[in-house]
C-alpha positions in Angstrom: -25.0 -8.9 13.7 -28.2 -11.1 14.7 -29.5 -11.0 17.8 -28.0 -14.1 20.3 -29.1 -15.2 23.7 -26.0 -15.7 25.8 -26.8 -19.4 26.0 -27.1 -19.4 22.2 -23.7 -18.0 21.6 -22.1 -20.4 24.1 -23.7 -22.8 22.0 -22.0 -21.8 18.8 -18.3 -21.3 20.8 -18.4 -25.1 22.1 -19.7 -26.4 18.4 -16.6 -26.7 16.9 -17.1 -22.7 16.2 -20.2 -23.4 13.7 -19.9 -20.3 11.5 -23.0 -17.6 11.0 -24.9 -18.0 7.9 -25.7 -14.6 6.1 -27.9 -16.5 3.5 -30.4 -14.1 2.3 -29.0 -11.1 3.6 -28.6 -8.7 0.8 -27.0 -5.4 0.5 -28.0 -2.0 -0.4 -26.8 1.3 -1.8 -29.2 4.3 -1.3 -28.4 7.5 -2.3 -30.2 10.4 -0.3 -31.2 14.1 -1.7 -31.3 16.0 1.5 -30.4 15.6 5.3 -34.2 14.7 6.2 -33.6 11.6 4.3 -30.2 10.7 6.1 -32.1 11.0 9.3 -35.3 8.7 7.9 -32.7 6.1 7.3 -30.7 6.7 10.9 -33.8 5.5 12.6 -33.0 1.7 11.4 -29.4 1.7 12.4 -31.1 1.3 16.1 -32.6 -2.0 14.7 -30.5 -5.3 14.7 -31.9 -6.0 11.0 -30.3 -3.2 9.9 -26.4 -3.4 9.7 -25.0 0.2 8.0 -21.7 -0.2 6.8 -21.6 3.1 6.0 -23.5 6.1 7.6 -23.5 9.6 6.6 -24.9 13.0 5.8 -23.4 13.9 2.4 -26.0 14.3 -0.4 -25.4 12.1 -3.4 -22.6 10.0 -1.3 -24.1 6.3 -1.2 -24.7 4.8 1.9 -24.4 1.1 2.2 -26.2 -1.1 4.4 -26.7 -4.8 5.2 -30.3 -6.0 5.8 -31.4 -9.4 7.2 -34.6 -11.2 5.0 -36.9 -10.1 7.7 -36.3 -6.3 7.1 -36.1 -6.0 3.7 -39.4 -5.7 2.5 -40.0 -2.9 5.2 -37.0 -1.4 4.2 -37.8 -1.0 0.7 -41.6 0.0 1.1 -40.3 3.0 3.2 -37.5 4.0 0.8 -40.2 3.7 -2.2 -43.1 5.6 -0.1 -40.6 8.3 0.6 -38.7 8.5 -3.1 -35.4 7.9 -1.9 -33.3 6.1 -4.5 -31.8 2.6 -3.8 -30.5 -0.5 -5.7 -29.1 -4.0 -4.2 -25.6 -4.0 -4.2 -25.0 -7.7 -3.0 -28.0 -9.9 -3.4 -26.7 -12.7 -1.3 -23.8 -11.6 1.2 -23.3 -15.4 2.4 -21.7 -15.9 -1.5 -19.0 -13.1 -0.7 -18.5 -14.4 2.6 -18.0 -18.2 1.5 -16.0 -17.2 -1.2 -13.7 -15.3 1.2 -13.7 -18.0 3.6 -12.8 -20.1 0.7 -9.7 -18.2 0.0 -8.6 -18.0 3.9 -9.0 -21.9 4.0 -6.8 -22.4 0.7 -4.1 -19.6 1.3 -0.6 -20.3 2.1 0.0 -19.7 6.5 2.2 -16.8 6.7 5.7 -18.1 7.5 6.5 -17.4 11.2 8.1 -13.4 11.3 6.9 -12.8 7.8 4.5 -10.2 6.6 1.9 -10.2 4.0 0.1 -7.7 2.0 -1.5 -10.2 -0.8 -3.3 -11.8 2.4 -5.1 -11.0 5.5 -2.9 -11.9 8.6 -4.2 -13.8 11.5 -3.0 -11.9 15.2 -0.7 -14.6 15.9 1.1 -14.1 12.8 0.8 -10.0 13.2 2.7 -10.8 16.4 5.2 -12.9 15.5 5.8 -10.5 13.0 6.4 -7.7 15.2 8.2 -10.0 17.3 10.6 -10.5 14.5 11.2 -6.8 13.5 12.4 -6.5 17.4 14.5 -9.0 17.4 16.0 -7.8 13.9 16.3 -4.3 14.5 17.1 -4.0 18.2 18.5 -0.4 18.0 14.9 0.7 16.3 12.3 -1.8 17.3 10.9 -2.3 21.0 7.6 -4.3 21.7 5.6 -3.7 24.5 2.4 -6.3 25.8 0.0 -3.6 27.4 -2.3 -6.4 28.7 -4.2 -9.5 27.6 -7.6 -9.1 25.6 -10.8 -10.3 27.4 -9.7 -14.2 26.1 -6.1 -13.9 26.9 -4.8 -12.8 23.9 -1.2 -10.7 23.9 -1.9 -7.2 22.5 1.3 -5.9 21.1 2.7 -2.4 21.1 5.3 -1.7 18.4 7.4 1.6 19.0 9.8 2.5 16.2 12.5 5.1 17.1 16.3 6.2 16.8 16.3 6.7 20.3 16.2 9.8 22.6 13.6 11.1 24.4 11.1 14.2 24.5 10.8 13.8 20.7 6.7 14.0 18.9 5.2 10.8 18.6 2.6 9.7 15.9 0.4 6.8 17.7 -1.9 4.9 15.5 -4.4 2.0 16.3 -6.0 -0.2 14.2 -8.6 -3.2 14.1 -10.4 -1.9 17.2 -13.7 -3.2 15.4 -13.2 -6.5 14.6 -14.4 -6.8 10.7 -12.3 -3.9 9.7 -9.7 -6.4 8.5 -7.8 -3.7 5.9 -7.1 -1.5 9.1 -4.8 -3.7 10.6 -3.2 -4.3 6.9 -2.3 -0.7 6.9 -0.5 -0.5 10.0 1.4 -3.0 9.2 2.5 -1.7 6.0 3.6 1.5 7.5 5.5 -0.3 10.2 7.5 -2.3 7.4 8.0 0.7 5.3 9.5 2.7 8.1 11.3 -0.6 9.8 12.6 -2.5 6.8 13.2 0.1 4.2 16.6 1.8 5.1 15.8 5.1 2.8 12.7 5.5 5.3 15.0 5.8 8.2 14.6 9.7 8.3 11.3 9.2 9.2 12.0 8.0 12.9 14.9 10.4 13.4 12.9 13.1 14.8 9.6 11.5 15.2 9.0 8.6 17.3 5.8 5.9 16.1 3.6 3.8 17.9 1.5 1.5 16.4 -1.1 -1.3 17.9 -2.1 -3.2 14.8 -4.9 -4.9 16.2 -6.5 -3.5 19.4 -9.5 -6.0 19.3 -8.2 -9.0 18.8 -10.7 -11.5 20.2 -13.0 -10.0 17.7 -10.7 -10.1 14.8 -10.2 -13.7 15.4 -14.0 -13.9 15.8 -14.4 -12.5 12.4 -12.4 -15.3 10.8 -13.5 -18.2 12.4 -17.5 -17.7 13.2 -19.1 -14.4 12.1 -17.6 -12.3 9.7 -19.4 -9.2 10.0 -19.1 -9.0 13.9 -17.7 -5.5 15.2 -17.5 -5.6 19.1 -15.3 -7.2 21.4 -16.2 -10.8 22.9 -16.6 -9.8 26.6 -19.3 -11.7 28.3 -22.5 -10.0 29.4 -25.9 -11.0 30.6 -27.3 -11.9 27.4 -25.0 -10.9 24.7 -21.2 -11.0 24.1 -19.1 -7.5 24.0 -19.3 -4.1 23.4 -18.3 -1.6 20.8 -14.8 -0.5 21.8 -15.5 2.9 19.7 -18.2 3.7 21.9 -16.5 2.8 25.5 -14.0 5.9 25.6 -14.8 7.9 28.2 -15.2 11.6 27.1 -18.9 12.1 26.8 -19.6 8.4 27.2 -23.0 7.4 26.4 -24.0 10.9 24.9 -25.1 10.0 21.7 -25.1 7.7 18.7 -24.2 4.4 20.7 -26.7 2.1 22.7 -27.4 1.0 25.7 -28.9 -2.9 24.7 -26.0 -5.4 25.1 -27.1 -7.2 21.7 -26.6 -3.8 19.5 -23.4 -3.3 17.5 -23.3 -0.1 19.0 -23.5 -1.0 22.6 -21.7 1.5 24.8 -20.7 -0.9 27.4 -22.2 -0.9 30.8 -19.7 1.8 31.8 -16.9 3.6 30.1 -13.9 1.7 29.7 -15.9 -1.5 30.7 -13.9 -3.4 28.2 -10.1 -4.4 28.9 -9.0 -3.6 25.6 -10.0 0.1 26.0 -8.7 0.3 29.4 -5.0 -0.9 27.8 -5.5 2.1 25.2 -6.2 4.2 27.9 -3.7 3.7 29.9 -1.0 3.8 27.6 -1.9 7.0 25.7 -2.6 9.1 29.1 0.9 7.9 30.6 2.5 9.2 27.1 0.2 11.7 25.8 2.8 14.5 26.5 4.6 12.9 23.9 1.7 12.4 21.3 1.3 15.1 18.8 -0.8 13.2 16.4 -3.5 10.4 17.3 -5.0 8.3 14.5 -7.5 5.2 14.7 -7.4 3.2 11.8 -10.9 2.2 10.0 -12.8 1.1 7.2 -14.8 1.9 5.6 -15.4 5.3 3.2 -12.1 7.3 2.4 -13.0 9.9 5.4 -10.5 11.7 7.1 -12.3 13.2 10.2 -11.5 14.8 13.2 -13.8 15.5 16.6 -15.7 16.4 18.0 -17.8 13.4 17.5 -20.3 13.4 20.3 -21.7 16.6 19.2 -22.2 19.1 16.5 -19.5 21.0 17.7 -16.0 22.1 16.6 -12.7 21.7 18.9 -10.9 25.0 19.5 -8.1 24.2 16.7 -10.4 23.2 14.1 -8.7 25.1 11.4 -5.4 23.2 12.0 -7.4 20.1 12.2 -8.9 20.6 8.8 -5.6 21.7 7.3 -3.5 18.6 8.9 -6.3 16.0 7.3 -6.2 17.6 4.1 -2.4 17.0 3.9 -3.4 13.1 4.3 -6.1 13.6 1.0 -3.6 15.8 -1.2 -0.5 13.6 -0.8 -2.9 10.6 -1.7 -4.7 12.5 -4.5 -1.1 13.3 -6.0 -0.2 9.8 -5.9 -3.1 7.9 -7.1 -5.6 10.1 -7.9 -8.0 8.6 -5.0 -9.5 11.6 -2.6 -10.5 11.4 1.1 -13.4 13.7 2.5 -11.7 15.5 5.3 -13.8 17.5 8.0 -16.0 17.2 11.2 -17.0 13.8 12.2 -20.4 14.6 13.9 -21.0 16.8 10.9 -20.5 14.4 8.0 -21.6 10.9 9.8 -23.5 12.4 12.6 -23.0 12.5 16.6 -21.1 9.5 18.1 -20.4 9.3 21.7 -17.7 7.7 23.3 -15.1 7.5 20.5 -11.2 7.0 21.0 -10.4 10.3 18.8 -12.8 12.2 20.8 -11.2 10.7 24.2 -7.6 12.0 22.8 -8.5 15.5 21.6 -10.6 16.2 24.7 -9.6 13.8 27.5 -5.8 14.2 27.0 -5.4 17.3 24.7 -3.6 15.6 21.8 -4.2 18.3 19.7 -4.0 16.5 16.3 -6.8 13.5 16.4 -8.2 11.7 13.5 -10.3 8.6 12.4 -9.1 7.5 9.4 -11.5 5.7 6.9 -9.7 3.3 4.8 -11.7 2.5 1.3 -14.5 -0.7 1.4 -15.1 -3.7 -0.9 -17.6 -2.2 -2.7 -19.5 -5.2 -4.7 -16.5 -7.8 -3.5 -18.1 -7.6 0.6 -17.4 -5.5 3.6 -13.5 -5.2 3.3 -11.6 -5.1 -0.1 -10.7 -8.4 -1.7 -6.9 -9.5 -0.8 -5.8 -8.6 -4.5 -6.8 -4.8 -3.3 -4.9 -5.1 -0.2 -1.6 -3.5 -1.4 -2.7 -0.7 -3.9 -4.7 0.5 -0.4 -1.8 0.0 2.2 0.5 2.3 -0.5 -1.8 5.0 -0.4 -2.2 5.1 3.3 1.5 5.3 3.5 1.6 8.3 0.9 -0.9 10.0 3.6 1.3 8.8 6.7 4.3 10.3 5.3 2.8 13.7 5.0 1.2 13.6 8.2 5.2 12.9 9.7 6.3 15.9 7.5 4.0 18.4 9.8 4.3 16.8 12.9 8.3 17.1 12.6 8.3 20.9 11.2 5.6 21.8 13.8 8.4 20.2 16.5 11.3 21.9 14.9 9.3 25.5 14.7 8.1 25.3 18.3 11.8 24.0 19.7 13.3 27.3 18.1 
């Protein structure tokens, strides 16, 4: 996103939340043929004119990047000079943004306590749904406010359990990157299927489930009202707002793949856990880590199932198990609808990024199974899938989560013998 001074951003906040325009911004799809070409593209990722929607090291798989008007000639010239193939996927991103905002304005508000998988819900609607589930299913559902966001919003956790103690737990957070709207929808669908579909009650008999559907509520709301592609939190800095919460976790914080510049989309914060949002996650995870068998950070996009380490080109000691369990998700989805996910080590596939939540869960808290799930994107429709695609994406994710549940449950049963 563009660079603003703090004064300018404060002006935006007070001027009736004037919406940022992406007029003239183009989205390019670049096909790399070598690791060297990927590394060449990576140089652009530290320039605020270039917003990489996807970034990886896979030869032949497109890399998508949105570029402001001032960077387009330089980008095209560089790629042409190195004979790197590219095409313009979206000629004017503002048209896509405007179309989505128009749909948001015209949609009927979700009734308090209801849920929708044909619309992207707002944070207050999501919280109302979680609280309604707790009221309607008191023997199964509990919610807990794990603190306020920087701007004072409740950050709700929901736990789904048949009761008892010392059961293995599947923990998932979503929406830590503000612009990734499909992630909260996915968490909500898994919650919905677990709680409101009676034949799924067996899934929480021996395994507890815990979710944070919107881990970065301030940023999430800001993307709805002001700047669609905002990624960070909304904490106040000295020159720019926010930090990238998925560079802010305290395991090899700041080692690679992040920035020390406040205005960068990958700004790691002025210290590890500088953001109240990551502090709350840290505190909950650390207090319950002895029960958490599987940690999942739900993101978008790219159809990836990624596991540590992210901070360096290294593998954890249980890499074989992580690969095997990651493949369970892919295989279940592939059998369900033919879609595929690439499963593998994060640093090897995407490049190094330090301060990520999955590294912290695995290395800082010794949660053996720790993943980042990257859902499908919107392609020519924009960053997130259009509302008409929400349902099939969350349905396939549900199939994958059920496969993961099967592994967690059977592993627990075997270990107790």
